[in-house]
N, C-alpha and C positions, 0 to 999 in steps of 0.2 A: 619239533622233531624232525628237522629235514630227511636225516637220515631214518628212521624208521617208518615213516614215508614212505621214502623212495623206495623201501625196501621188503614195505610191507608187515614188520614187528609187530611182534608182542611186547611189547617195554612200556611198564607204567612208574615212572617219575617221581620218587620220593626220598630221594638222598639224604642218608643220615649216615653221618661218620661216626655217633654214636651206637652205630651195628654194626659197622666196621671194627671196632676195635672192638666189642665184647669179640665180632669174632678172634681177633688177632691175640684176645689177652683169653681165650679160652672161659668167658662167663657166661656161660647155657648156652642151648638149643636157641636160633632164632628163625625167626617166620618166615624169610628166606633165605638164598645166599647171599652174602656184599661177592662183589668182582671188582679186583685188583689187578692192575699192569705194571710192568716196569717201564715200557716204554712202549709208544707206537710207532714205527722210520711216520716219516715226515710224509714220502709217497702215497703208506696209506689213509693217513686222516685225507690227505687232502683228495684222492680221489672219494672216498666216501662222500664228502663232506661239498663235492662238484667247484674246484678251484687247485691252481695250478701248484704243483710243489716251490715255494723257493728255493731261487740258489743261492740267493746271500740276504741276510736280513741287515738293515739300519734301521735306526734308533725307534721308527715310526713304524717298519714291516713288523719286528717284533713285539710290540704290539698288537700289532692286528693279529699275530699266529699266535701270542698268547690269546687272546681270548677268541679265536677261530678251536686251538686246541682242549680249551676249557667247557668250550658249548659241545665239542665231540664225545666226552665222556657226561659230560650232564646229559648230553642226549640217550647215552645208551645205559643209563644207569647206573655209572659209576657213584661212589660218596663221595670217593678222593681224585684229585690230582698227582701224579708225582711228575716233580719239577725236578732237575739238575743244577744242582748250587755255585757257587764260586769261583773260585781261579779252575784256567787247567793248564796242566803244567806241558812245556812244548816237549813232543818227545819224537821218535824214527819211525819213522809209517813209509810201509810197501802199499803200495794199487793198484788195483785190475781193471778192466772194463769191468762192468753190473752187467750178471745174466738174469738179474730179478723180473718176476712175473710184471714187478710195474720193478721199470731199472730206472737207479738215477745214473748220474755220466760218471762213477768211478767208485767205488767198492774198497774202501783201508781195513790196513788191519796192523798192528804195534809188528814192526820186527823183531824175530826173534834173535837175531847172529847180534846185533847193537845196538847203543845210545849214546845219549850225551855224555854220558858218567861213567867214563872206564878208572880213573883214578881218582885221586887225592887234588887234582892240576883243575882235573874234569868237574870234580862236583865244586870247588874255590868259584868258577867261571861262571855255570848255571844261569841260569836270567830266573833267579829263585823269588816266586811272587810272595808277598807280603800280603796279610792276613787285611790289612787296611784298606787293600787296593780292590778287594772283593764288592763286584755292583749286585744288590741285589733288585735291583730294578722291575727286572723281570718276575720274580717272585710278591714282590707289593702289589704290581698293578697288578698281578692272580689274585690276592688275596682281594683285593675289591671291589674283585666283578665272580668272586664265585658266588651263585647260586645261595640261595641258602641252604644249609644243612650237609655242603659239602668242603672238605678243608684239603689244606697239601700234606703232602709228604715228599719230603726237600732229601738231598742225593749230596753229599759232596764226595772229591775221592772216598776208597779203600787206601790199606796198606801194600797187600802181596803186588796189588798187580800195578799202582807206581812202579818200584822196587822193579819190578822183572823189566816196566816200561823202562827205565830211564835207564837201563843196563844191556835189555836185551836177555833173555832169558838165560840162552846160554851163560854168556860173559856173569848173569847173576847167579846162576849157581854154581858156578867156582869159583866166585864171589863167597858166597855166603864160607866157603872155608881159607882164602887165604887171604880176603880183603874184611872182616867182619867188623872191625871198628869202623870202617864205609859203607859197610850196609845200618849199622848204627846211629852211623853219624844221619842218614838218607833220612832213615826214620825219624829222627828224632825234628828232622826241619821237616818233613810232611806232615810228622803231629805238628808242629809247632804256626802250622801253614792255619790246618783241618780243625786243630781243636776250638780254636777262638770263631772261624767262621760258624760251628755248628751252637754255639754259646749262644749268637748272635740271633739265627734261625730259629734255635729254639724258643727265645723270647716273645716269638711272633705269635700271637695270637691264635692265627691262619693255620697253622703250623700245627698238626698232631703228629708230627713225629720225625725221625729220621727212616730213610730208604734203602741202608746204604749197599752199594755192587763192590765187591772183590772176591772174583773169581780166582778159590782157592785150591779147587780139581782140576780130573780131567778123568775120564774113563772109569778104569781100573783104581786111582788112589790121589794122591794130596800132589801139587807140583809141586809140592819140597817137604822133605820131614818134618811132621810133625814137631818135631823138638824146635827147626827155626819159625813154625807157627808161633808157638807161643814164648822164642826170646820176639823176636819183631814185629810181629802183626798180632795178636789178641789181645796186649797191654793197649795199645789205640782201638780197640772195638768195643774193648772190656770198659777205659772211658768214654765212650760214647753214649756205650749205655747207659750207664753212671746218671751221665748225663742227661739225658732224654726221661729216665726215671724221678730225678731230682726235678724235673718240670714237668710231673706224670702224666707224661707221653709215651710214646710208642718207638721200639727199637727190632727191625724187621733186618735180618741180612738176606743179602740177594749173592751165593755164589755157584754157581758151577761146578759141573764134576762130582764125582764121592767124596765126601765127607766121611765114611765113615769111622775110621782112625779119628777122628776126634769131633763128630758131632755129639758126645755128652759132654766137653769140654767148653764147645762153645754154648750150649743151656746152660750149665751148672755153675761156670768159672768166666764168662765173657757178659753171660746174662741175656743173650738175645730173647725178643718176643716172640719171632717169626721163623721162619724158615723161607725163602721162592729159590723158583729153580732144581727143576725136576725133569729128566728125561725117562722114558719108559724102561732102555736099554741097562739102565743103571740100576735107579727101583724105583719102580710104579709111584703113584704118591699113594696110593692108597696105602702100600705096605709100606710106606712113611709112616704115614698118620697111625696105621697099625700099633707101628714101631716106638714113634715119639710122641705121638701125639696128647697123651697125657700131660707131658710136661711143654708143647712149644707146639705154639700156631703153626698153621699151614696152607702157601699161598700159591696157588696156580697148581699146574700139574698137568695139563690138556698135553699133548705131548706135538713138539712141533714136528713132528716130520708125519704125526698125523694130519693136525692143520695146513702143513704144505705139501703135503702126496695124497690126502683119504677124501672121499668123498663130504659133501653135506650129510650123507646122512650114516654115515660111518662116522664123523664129529659128532652128530648127534646122540649115538647109542654111547658112543664114549662119556661125551658127560653126563650121560643121565647116572652109565657104572658109578663113575666117578665119585657123583652125588649119591645115589643110594651108600655107597662105604664108605664115604669123609664126612659127610653132615651130621649123623646121631651124634650124640655127646655135644655138638660146635664145635669151635675150632677150626672151622676150613672157608675161606674165602679162596673163590671159583678165577681162571684168570689159568694164560697161556702159561707150558713150559717153562719162555723164557721173556720174552717182548714177538709183539707183533709185529714181526715183518714185512719186506715187503716182496719176500717170494711166498705167504702166505697169499693165498686167495679170498675179497676179503671177504665172499660169503660166505666161508668156513670160521671167520673172526664172529661173523656176525650170527653164523650158528650157533658158534658155543654163547653167545651171548646170550640169541632168548633163549632155549633151555636153562641158564640159569634161568632165566626170570619167569619160568612156566614151572620148574623143579617146585615140587610142595613137599613138602615127607606124609606117609603114609600113600 
């Protein structure tokens, strides 16, 4: 327990993925709150574990880093580790110098103005990966070294994000009206790659479900009109959710932004088990829990702005308030509003974790 000792944390190690599953599926109140994260930036893990963040990873380094990451989450008292799975799609990115607290060489983001696919010729030339080329070696290695009581949550690509990335958001928005047949072909191609990958992942005993990231909203609305989400995006998620449920496993959706216009459909039609990613400026997590907590599990919600710019005491107070509001009745899992970014002071993140371990009802 190197992290707990180094920072004098009060953490009890008793991993139990069934506790996390019960929270995600709203199966009653629990003895304590489970914790879960979409991810932690490598710089955060490296800083807290006392190692250098990797600049690149060969096969041997990947195994060493995977082992370190599993140990990191275990030492902080988590019940599951979320890992990205499958193949990446080449896209066009922009980059700038990183100015975060724990800096990396550059910070990258997807280009909004252009992508590798603008027309049918680009679609035909694009180097689409094949599902059989997926490399599961890191997931298989993590499964072999998981501490007793822990499981994996795996994450393939979503649907809306790669559609936007492959064209650039601005051209994609126009193509929804000018080239709907091309959009449909891209969606079919993406599904044809990732549905078989998800099927293979769900066959693994160490995998307790899918935790799929697909940002569908921004501050005030969805990224595209709801009817376009229904046409191109929801069928994919509905298929993956049904596959997970057929294997008696969970389906968690990570999606940033204001999803108020589509949340009932995500719950009732798509069939997601739990929702992750919350911002206080859009809808505080306790308000979401009050509105939807009788139908869906709620994950995270400790606002990134607070974690990044607040004091440790402010973080602790906020965590206790969220737990007091969200834990009654069950169905809540503690975590950040998005992920453990490299611009969050590590002590603020650790304060959130420790308050989760301290909290008890009554």
